[in-house]
C-alpha positions as CSV (number, residue, x, y, z in Angstrom):
1,M,-8.0,-68.4,6.5
2,A,-4.7,-69.0,8.2
3,D,-4.4,-70.4,11.7
4,R,-5.0,-67.9,14.5
5,V,-2.3,-67.1,17.1
6,N,-2.3,-65.2,20.3
7,L,-0.6,-62.0,19.1
8,T,2.0,-61.0,21.7
9,K,5.0,-58.9,21.4
10,A,7.3,-61.9,21.6
11,A,5.2,-63.7,18.9
12,I,5.1,-60.7,16.5
13,D,8.9,-60.1,16.9
14,A,9.5,-63.7,15.9
15,F,7.5,-63.5,12.6
16,P,10.0,-63.8,9.7
17,P,9.9,-61.7,6.5
18,A,7.6,-63.0,3.9
19,P,8.9,-64.6,0.6
20,K,10.1,-62.1,-2.0
21,G,7.2,-60.2,-3.5
22,K,4.7,-61.6,-1.0
23,R,3.0,-60.7,2.2
24,A,2.4,-63.0,5.2
25,Y,-0.6,-62.6,7.5
26,Y,-0.9,-63.7,11.1
27,Y,-4.4,-63.5,12.6
28,D,-5.2,-62.8,16.2
29,S,-7.1,-65.3,18.2
30,K,-8.6,-62.7,20.5
31,A,-9.7,-59.7,18.4
32,K,-12.0,-60.4,15.4
33,G,-10.4,-59.7,12.1
34,L,-7.2,-58.4,13.6
35,A,-4.0,-59.5,11.9
36,V,-0.3,-58.6,11.4
37,A,0.8,-58.2,7.8
38,V,4.6,-58.9,7.2
39,T,6.3,-57.7,4.0
40,D,9.3,-59.4,2.3
41,K,11.5,-56.6,4.0
42,G,10.2,-57.6,7.4
43,T,8.0,-54.6,7.9
44,K,5.0,-55.4,10.2
45,S,1.7,-53.6,10.3
46,F,-1.7,-54.2,12.0
47,I,-4.7,-54.6,9.8
48,V,-8.4,-55.7,10.2
49,Y,-9.7,-58.1,7.5
50,R,-13.5,-58.2,7.3
51,W,-16.2,-58.7,4.8
52,V,-18.1,-55.4,4.5
53,S,-21.2,-55.0,2.3
54,G,-20.5,-58.3,0.5
55,R,-16.9,-57.7,-0.3
56,P,-13.6,-58.2,1.5
57,E,-11.9,-55.1,3.0
58,R,-8.4,-54.7,4.5
59,I,-8.4,-51.8,7.0
60,T,-4.9,-50.7,7.8
61,L,-4.6,-49.6,11.5
62,G,-0.9,-48.7,11.6
63,R,2.7,-49.9,11.9
64,Y,3.8,-52.3,14.6
65,A,5.9,-50.6,17.3
66,Q,9.2,-52.4,16.8
67,G,11.8,-51.8,19.5
68,Q,11.7,-48.2,20.7
69,G,10.3,-46.8,17.4
70,P,6.9,-45.3,16.8
71,G,3.9,-47.4,16.1
72,L,1.1,-49.4,17.7
73,T,1.4,-51.9,20.5
74,I,-0.7,-55.0,20.5
75,E,-3.0,-53.5,23.1
76,Q,-3.5,-50.4,21.0
77,A,-4.1,-52.5,17.9
78,R,-6.8,-54.6,19.6
79,K,-8.5,-51.4,20.8
80,A,-8.4,-49.9,17.2
81,A,-9.7,-53.3,15.8
82,S,-12.6,-53.2,18.3
83,E,-13.5,-49.6,17.1
84,A,-13.4,-50.7,13.5
85,N,-15.6,-53.7,14.2
86,L,-18.1,-51.5,16.0
87,A,-18.2,-49.1,13.0
88,I,-18.9,-52.1,10.7
89,A,-21.7,-53.3,13.0
90,K,-23.3,-49.8,12.5
91,G,-23.2,-50.3,8.7
92,E,-20.2,-48.1,8.1
93,N,-17.1,-49.0,6.0
94,P,-13.9,-47.7,7.7
95,A,-11.9,-48.7,4.6
96,E,-14.1,-46.5,2.4
97,K,-13.7,-43.6,4.8
98,K,-9.9,-43.9,4.6
99,R,-10.1,-44.0,0.8
100,T,-12.3,-40.8,0.8
101,A,-9.9,-39.1,3.3
102,R,-6.9,-39.8,1.0
103,G,-8.7,-38.1,-1.8
104,E,-10.1,-35.3,0.3
105,T,-9.4,-31.7,-0.9
106,T,-6.4,-29.9,0.7
107,L,-6.4,-26.2,1.5
108,G,-3.9,-25.7,-1.3
109,S,-6.2,-27.3,-3.8
110,L,-9.2,-25.3,-2.5
111,F,-7.2,-22.1,-2.9
112,K,-6.3,-22.9,-6.5
113,E,-10.0,-23.5,-7.2
114,Y,-10.9,-20.3,-5.3
115,C,-8.5,-18.2,-7.4
116,S,-9.6,-19.7,-10.8
117,R,-13.3,-19.7,-10.1
118,H,-13.8,-16.6,-7.9
119,A,-10.8,-14.3,-7.2
120,E,-9.6,-14.0,-10.8
121,V,-13.1,-13.6,-12.1
122,H,-14.8,-11.3,-9.6
123,N,-12.1,-9.6,-7.5
124,R,-10.6,-6.3,-8.7
125,R,-7.3,-7.3,-6.9
126,P,-6.8,-11.1,-7.2
127,D,-3.2,-10.6,-6.4
128,K,-4.2,-9.4,-2.9
129,A,-5.8,-12.7,-2.1
130,K,-2.8,-14.6,-3.5
131,S,-0.4,-12.5,-1.4
132,N,-2.4,-12.9,1.8
133,Y,-2.7,-16.7,1.3
134,R,1.0,-17.0,0.6
135,L,2.0,-14.9,3.7
136,Y,-0.5,-16.2,6.3
137,L,-2.1,-19.5,5.2
138,S,0.3,-21.3,2.9
139,H,1.9,-23.3,5.8
140,W,-1.5,-25.2,5.8
141,E,-1.1,-25.9,2.1
142,N,-1.2,-29.7,2.4
143,R,-3.8,-29.9,5.2
144,K,-7.0,-31.7,4.4
145,L,-10.0,-29.5,5.0
146,S,-11.3,-31.8,7.7
147,N,-8.0,-31.3,9.6
148,I,-8.6,-27.5,9.8
149,K,-10.5,-27.1,13.1
150,R,-12.1,-24.0,14.5
151,A,-9.6,-24.1,17.4
152,D,-6.7,-24.1,14.9
153,I,-8.1,-21.0,13.2
154,Q,-8.6,-19.3,16.5
155,A,-5.0,-20.0,17.5
156,L,-3.7,-18.7,14.1
157,H,-5.8,-15.6,14.5
158,A,-4.4,-14.9,18.0
159,K,-0.8,-15.6,16.8
160,L,-1.1,-13.3,13.8
161,G,-2.7,-10.6,16.0
162,R,0.4,-10.7,18.3
163,E,3.1,-11.0,15.7
164,T,1.9,-9.1,12.6
165,G,-1.1,-7.0,13.7
166,K,-4.8,-7.2,14.3
167,V,-5.8,-6.1,10.8
168,T,-3.6,-8.8,9.2
169,A,-5.1,-11.5,11.6
170,N,-8.6,-10.5,10.5
171,I,-7.7,-10.6,6.8
172,A,-6.4,-14.2,7.2
173,V,-9.6,-15.3,8.9
174,K,-11.8,-13.5,6.4
175,L,-10.0,-15.2,3.5
176,L,-10.4,-18.6,5.1
177,R,-14.1,-18.0,5.7
178,A,-14.6,-17.0,2.1
179,M,-12.8,-20.1,0.9
180,F,-14.9,-22.4,2.9
181,N,-18.0,-20.7,1.9
182,K,-17.1,-21.2,-1.7
183,A,-16.2,-24.8,-1.0
184,M,-19.7,-25.3,0.4
185,E,-21.3,-23.6,-2.6
186,W,-19.3,-25.8,-5.0
187,E,-20.2,-28.9,-3.0
188,M,-16.5,-29.6,-2.1
189,W,-17.3,-29.3,1.6
190,D,-20.5,-30.5,3.4
191,R,-19.8,-29.6,6.9
192,P,-20.0,-26.3,8.9
193,N,-17.6,-23.5,8.0
194,P,-14.9,-23.7,10.7
195,A,-14.0,-20.0,10.2
196,K,-17.6,-18.8,10.6
197,G,-18.4,-16.8,13.8
198,I,-14.8,-16.3,14.9
199,Q,-14.6,-13.0,16.7
200,L,-12.4,-10.6,14.8
201,F,-10.2,-7.9,16.4
202,P,-11.6,-4.4,16.5
203,E,-9.9,-2.3,13.9
204,A,-9.2,1.4,14.5
205,S,-8.7,3.7,11.5
206,R,-5.1,4.8,11.1
207,E,-4.1,8.4,11.2
208,R,-0.3,7.9,11.0
209,F,1.8,10.0,8.7
210,L,5.4,11.4,8.8
211,Q,5.7,14.3,11.2
212,P,7.9,17.3,10.5
213,D,10.6,16.2,13.0
214,E,10.7,12.7,11.5
215,L,11.2,13.8,7.9
216,P,14.9,14.9,8.0
217,R,16.2,11.5,9.2
218,F,13.7,9.6,7.1
219,F,14.9,11.4,3.9
220,K,18.5,10.9,4.8
221,A,18.0,7.2,5.6
222,L,16.1,6.7,2.3
223,A,18.8,8.5,0.3
224,D,21.4,6.1,1.8
225,E,19.3,2.9,1.0
226,P,21.6,0.8,-1.2
227,N,18.8,-0.9,-3.1
228,E,17.9,1.6,-5.7
229,T,14.6,-0.1,-6.7
230,I,13.3,0.0,-3.1
231,R,14.6,3.6,-2.6
232,D,12.8,4.8,-5.7
233,Y,9.7,2.9,-5.0
234,L,9.3,4.4,-1.5
235,L,10.0,7.9,-2.9
236,M,7.4,7.4,-5.7
237,S,4.9,6.2,-3.1
238,L,5.4,9.4,-1.2
239,L,5.4,11.8,-4.2
240,T,2.3,10.3,-5.9
241,G,0.1,9.3,-2.9
242,A,-0.9,6.2,-4.9
243,R,-1.8,3.0,-3.2
244,R,1.0,0.6,-2.5
245,S,-0.2,-2.1,-4.9
246,N,-0.6,0.4,-7.8
247,V,3.0,1.8,-7.3
248,L,4.4,-1.8,-7.1
249,A,2.7,-2.7,-10.4
250,M,3.4,0.6,-12.1
251,R,4.0,-0.1,-15.9
252,W,5.9,2.0,-18.4
253,E,2.9,1.9,-20.8
254,E,0.9,3.8,-18.1
255,V,3.4,6.7,-17.8
256,N,3.5,9.7,-20.1
257,L,6.6,11.7,-19.4
258,D,5.8,14.4,-21.9
259,R,2.5,15.2,-20.1
260,A,3.9,14.3,-16.7
261,E,1.0,12.0,-16.0
262,W,0.6,8.4,-14.8
263,R,-2.8,6.8,-15.7
264,I,-3.6,4.0,-13.3
265,P,-6.0,1.7,-15.2
266,T,-7.9,0.3,-12.2
267,T,-7.9,1.6,-8.6
268,K,-9.6,0.3,-5.5
269,S,-12.8,1.9,-6.6
270,G,-12.7,-0.1,-9.8
271,K,-12.1,3.1,-11.9
272,P,-9.1,4.5,-13.6
273,H,-7.2,7.4,-12.0
274,T,-4.7,9.9,-13.5
275,V,-1.9,11.0,-11.2
276,P,0.1,14.2,-12.0
277,L,3.8,13.5,-11.9
278,L,5.8,16.1,-9.9
279,P,9.3,17.1,-11.1
280,E,10.9,14.9,-8.5
281,A,8.8,11.9,-9.6
282,L,9.7,12.6,-13.3
283,E,13.4,12.6,-12.3
284,I,13.1,9.2,-10.8
285,L,11.2,7.8,-13.8
286,K,13.7,9.3,-16.4
287,R,16.6,7.7,-14.5
288,R,14.8,4.3,-14.3
289,Q,13.9,4.2,-18.0
290,P,15.0,0.9,-19.5
291,P,17.6,0.9,-22.3
292,A,16.4,0.6,-25.9
293,D,17.9,-2.8,-26.3
294,V,16.2,-4.4,-23.3
295,K,14.5,-7.7,-24.2
296,D,10.8,-8.2,-24.2
297,D,11.0,-11.0,-21.5
298,D,12.9,-8.7,-19.1
299,P,10.5,-7.4,-16.4
300,A,12.4,-4.0,-16.6
301,K,10.9,-3.6,-20.1
302,H,7.3,-3.5,-18.7
303,Y,7.6,-2.5,-15.0
304,V,9.0,0.6,-13.4
305,F,10.0,-1.4,-10.3
306,P,10.9,-4.9,-11.7
307,G,11.3,-7.9,-9.5
308,S,12.6,-11.4,-9.8
309,G,9.4,-13.2,-8.8
310,T,6.5,-14.6,-10.8
311,D,4.7,-11.2,-10.7
312,G,7.4,-9.6,-12.6
313,H,7.5,-6.5,-10.3
314,L,8.6,-5.7,-6.8
315,V,6.5,-7.4,-4.2
316,E,6.2,-6.6,-0.4
317,P,9.6,-4.9,0.1
318,K,9.3,-5.3,3.9
319,K,13.0,-5.9,4.5
320,G,14.0,-2.7,2.7
321,W,11.4,-0.7,4.5
322,H,12.5,-2.1,7.9
323,R,16.1,-1.4,7.0
324,T,15.2,2.2,6.1
325,L,13.4,2.8,9.4
326,Q,16.3,1.3,11.4
327,R,18.8,3.5,9.6
328,A,16.7,6.6,10.4
329,E,16.7,5.7,14.1
330,L,20.4,5.1,14.1
331,Y,21.0,8.4,12.4
332,Q,19.0,10.3,15.0
333,L,20.7,8.4,17.9
334,T,24.2,9.1,16.6
335,E,23.4,12.7,16.0
336,W,22.5,13.1,19.7
337,L,25.7,11.2,20.6
338,A,27.8,13.3,18.3
339,A,26.4,16.5,20.0
340,G,26.8,15.1,23.5
341,K,30.3,13.6,23.1
342,G,31.8,16.1,20.7
343,W,32.4,13.6,17.9
344,T,34.2,14.6,14.8
345,P,32.4,14.2,11.4
346,E,34.7,11.2,10.8
347,Q,33.6,9.6,14.1
348,L,29.9,10.2,13.2
349,R,30.4,8.6,9.8
350,E,32.1,5.6,11.3
351,A,29.2,5.1,13.9
352,R,26.7,5.1,11.0
353,S,28.7,2.8,8.7
354,V,27.5,-0.5,10.2
355,M,26.3,-3.8,8.8
356,N,24.3,-5.0,11.8
357,Y,21.7,-2.3,12.5
358,G,20.1,-4.2,15.3
359,K,23.3,-4.3,17.4
360,A,24.3,-0.8,16.5
361,I,20.9,0.6,17.5
362,K,21.0,-1.3,20.8
363,D,24.4,0.1,21.7
364,A,23.5,3.6,20.6
365,R,20.3,3.5,22.7
366,A,22.3,2.5,25.8
367,A,24.8,5.3,25.1
368,V,22.1,7.9,24.6
369,K,20.5,6.8,27.9
370,A,23.9,7.1,29.6
371,L,23.9,10.8,28.6
372,G,20.6,11.2,30.4
373,K,18.5,11.5,27.3
374,D,15.5,9.3,26.3
375,P,16.3,7.3,23.1
376,G,12.7,6.5,22.4
377,P,11.8,9.5,20.2
378,A,14.6,8.6,17.8
379,R,12.5,5.7,16.5
380,I,10.0,6.4,13.7
381,S,7.5,4.0,15.3
382,D,4.3,2.4,13.9
383,L,4.9,3.7,10.4
384,R,3.9,1.5,7.4
385,I,4.5,1.8,3.7
386,H,0.8,2.7,3.2
387,D,1.3,5.7,5.5
388,L,3.4,7.4,2.9
389,R,0.2,7.8,0.9
390,R,-1.5,9.3,3.9
391,T,1.5,11.5,4.5
392,L,1.0,13.3,1.1
393,G,-2.7,14.0,1.9
394,S,-1.9,15.2,5.4
395,W,0.8,17.6,4.1
396,Q,-1.7,18.9,1.4
397,A,-4.1,19.7,4.3
398,A,-1.3,21.4,6.2
399,T,-0.5,23.6,3.1
400,G,-4.2,24.7,2.7
401,A,-5.6,22.2,0.3
402,S,-9.4,21.5,0.5
403,L,-10.7,18.1,1.2
404,P,-12.1,17.7,-2.3
405,M,-8.6,18.5,-3.6
406,I,-7.1,15.9,-1.4
407,G,-9.8,13.4,-2.4
408,R,-9.0,14.0,-6.1
409,T,-5.3,13.5,-5.4
410,L,-5.7,10.2,-3.6
411,A,-8.6,8.8,-5.7
412,H,-10.9,8.4,-2.6
413,K,-14.1,6.5,-3.4
414,N,-16.3,8.6,-1.1
415,V,-19.6,8.7,-3.1
416,S,-20.7,12.1,-1.8
417,T,-17.6,13.9,-3.2
418,T,-17.1,11.9,-6.4
419,A,-18.8,14.6,-8.6
420,I,-16.7,17.3,-7.2
421,Y,-13.5,15.4,-7.8
422,A,-14.5,14.8,-11.4
423,R,-14.8,18.5,-12.1
424,L,-11.4,19.3,-10.8
425,S,-8.7,19.6,-13.5
426,L,-5.2,18.2,-12.9
427,D,-3.5,21.6,-12.8
428,P,-4.7,22.7,-9.3
429,V,-4.2,19.1,-8.1
430,R,-0.6,19.3,-9.4
431,E,-0.1,22.7,-7.7
432,S,-1.5,21.3,-4.4
433,M,0.7,18.2,-4.6
434,Q,3.7,20.4,-5.4
435,K,3.1,22.6,-2.4
436,A,2.8,19.5,-0.2
437,A,6.0,18.0,-1.6
438,A,7.9,21.2,-1.2
439,A,6.8,21.5,2.4
440,M,7.9,17.9,3.1
441,M,11.2,18.5,1.4
442,A,11.7,21.7,3.4
443,A,10.9,19.9,6.7
444,G,13.3,17.2,5.7
445,G,16.0,19.7,5.2
446,L,16.2,19.3,1.4
447,L,14.7,22.7,0.5
448,P,14.4,26.2,2.2
449,K,11.7,26.3,4.8
450,A,8.2,26.6,3.5
451,K,5.2,28.2,5.2
452,V,3.3,25.2,6.6
453,S,0.3,25.0,9.0
454,P,0.9,22.9,12.1
455,I,-0.3,19.4,11.1
456,G,-3.1,18.0,13.2
457,R,-4.2,21.4,14.6
458,G,-6.1,22.8,11.7
459,K,-9.8,22.2,10.9
460,R,-9.1,20.2,7.8
461,H,-7.5,16.7,7.8
462,A,-6.9,14.2,5.0
463,K,-9.2,11.2,5.1
464,S,-7.6,7.8,5.7
465,A,-6.9,6.0,2.5
């Protein structure tokens, strides 16, 4: 072994680069096994060189802190060497632990395993797990499992609860918990599940749907949506009452225009469901039909709402949805301003022809407030894409449809009413849906007024989807 030196900052700074292709080692006279390794480029690192279980091991502690850069001081290196020596005295091998950690499973690797061995085999909707992982957990993609602590998960849960909603936060934690459970089952993880026992947020069932006074500006804002695919997707969601995921993945092979039916192969209940297609929905589909010469590898050949991503279809159109709701609010605010200030039609059009909805809405709110009117009701608040499904069911209830009829329309999986739904033919369901659609259109100013029961005051209500 080379001569030992008292490792000081001055001494380490003076060590020259090693010969080309070599490394030079300078051993400390104070800490057992501690040395400075110097490369031919002059890079200096602290190591501990010891015999462990009958073989030599070099345990890297870290880079030497040269100048003002990051790294270990000699005092920190001696402390780390002392800890390594203590571990060796206990029969442990720090070098082996480092090698194991380098090869430890990352969260991204675990999720790939989770998808191939579990989600894609047992889940009816593996795409849902993939979407939730991508949106809420993929920023931990390269984290080793041992670096995901319970406190980290609690912090993520709280952050998602504040920023995206309590239900979303719970979904992320449930997915993590399921992944770690599978890792334990597959012997990829031998420690406690860090996501187990984390208190989830209470979840209240939603009852939100589009109200009569909201429909006029919602329909107008939707009609003015420049992205035709998003506009048609949102209208189809409203007119069919189908779940968001089913409408997004709607395939041409599932649609029969002659019979005016859409057969969804698999729903949330795991069973197929046939949806009657109303004239308005048929009009959208006929307009969206791909040309005869479309290529087989073009997503438009297979999907009603094609997308550019790996799924081949539209996925999570959150920006378009947010834009539509912003536009609806701006239309209501400017309508009030036009009435209060006596604007001409040209002035009204100009106020609505904006690129930056955020600024325009902020200015319009202030102007409405200056007129002595509360701008708050102009906003269609707390409305989600999934609420379009609930909107159809609610308007069916308002136009006199029975709960079994609504359940048949929305393919509810309530066991107690399944037999009743199965005996209903599509004709009365179509009629009920048509009445609800007509009532919505009338409330939105697109058709003459229909006779509609006040929503929320009758005895019958649509169940939450």
